[in-house]
Structures are given as C-alpha cells and as structure tokens.
C-alpha angles and dihedrals in degrees: 000000000000120000125197122207135177093224144007117279123219089255092054092046089055089049091053092049091056096052122107095192137029135172130233122206125192140155140164122226092269105022133095114269111255122208114181130183116225130195139152116080093306110130133074130182105222098177134345086271102039137057132175127205131193116229119207125199114284140163093278139020102213097138093057094048092047097047093050091056101032113012099203115123137171125202118196129195125186130196106236091174134031122012116004117258140150116197124192126188115199124190154099118307136201128197116226115200124202094259094048118110094244094052100093094044092052099036093059088065088071138061105249114263122197113251095022107173109169146349125227126209116203119197103203119220098166133030117192129185125190135180103266091198091138094056111101126230115259129182118228111227105173144304117279113245098195095097093050091047091048092051093047091049091050093050125201095298092047092049091050090050089050090052089050092052103034113015108050098089138026125241086269094051096257114150121248095192090217095137094043088060096043105045 
C-alpha cells in the first residue's frame, strides 16, 4: 500500500497543487512535536526535490525554532475528495527570514499575504504515498479571511510588536531569531 520515492512525480505535483490544506510536522531532539495545519495559497513546488512554503504570523512560531535547531521536517497532504491518497514529504528544512539574501527570490513565487513572517525551504529526501482509505471525504467551502484581516488591521508595526511579544521563542523556550532578522 505504501510507496517510497526519491522525488515527486508530475502526478504528485499536480495533486499538491490541488490541495487546500497540508500539515507541517517538526521537532527538536528534546522539544514537543509540533503539527501545524496550513492553508491559503502558501506552498510552491520548486523542483521534484524541493518545496517552499510561506508562513504567516500565528500564535506561535514552533516550526521556526525547531528547524533552526534540528532541520528535519515532514509535510503531509491528504485527499479529502476523489481517489484516496496520503502524501508525505520528508526532508531537511531551512527557515528564510525577510532580511535573508534568499528572501526576495523566494517571496516573488507567492502572492503577497498580510502578516508574512518567514519562508521555509524543504529539501526532500523521501516521498511516501499511502492509501488514505481511512481519510473521510470533506467538501471545501472557501478560505477563511480572518487571519488576513487581522494582519491588515495590525499593520506592519503591529505585526512586528506581535512578533516581539509572541513569536520569539517556542513553547519549550527555543529561540526563533525572528526579531534579530527583522530589526
């Protein structure tokens, strides 16, 4: 039932492009495991062995803290319509802050989102598919706009203050370095 591949196929890339939600998993050696749902138009396949995803401001910043200490990351996609499928991308990730040299090159791959805080690059070393027959059907209605509206209302200064107050460390006290890169 499970298939392991060294890279994404064209068929799997098309599957990713159709998804409205995906999940990001990270952890350090000693931290809590963080699994975070992602939506919006926030993921791009760069090559069959590399994806980038745009991270907007949220209540925590676990992924950034984890990746800077232990760069392993897993992305998971599930088919909620059509044929059943679960797709996992395993690899080594890197956080790219707004003041990093790669920022402009990568950010232009995306439509701007209010409150954008970081990008992540995932170099994929294993692609795994599995059946997904236990995943229920769900109907997509629409994206939520509350996060975009919140970020627009806060403005750039308000977002930076929020990062200062809420996004500098993980739940386990690991640094995210967000302010060091944005001052």
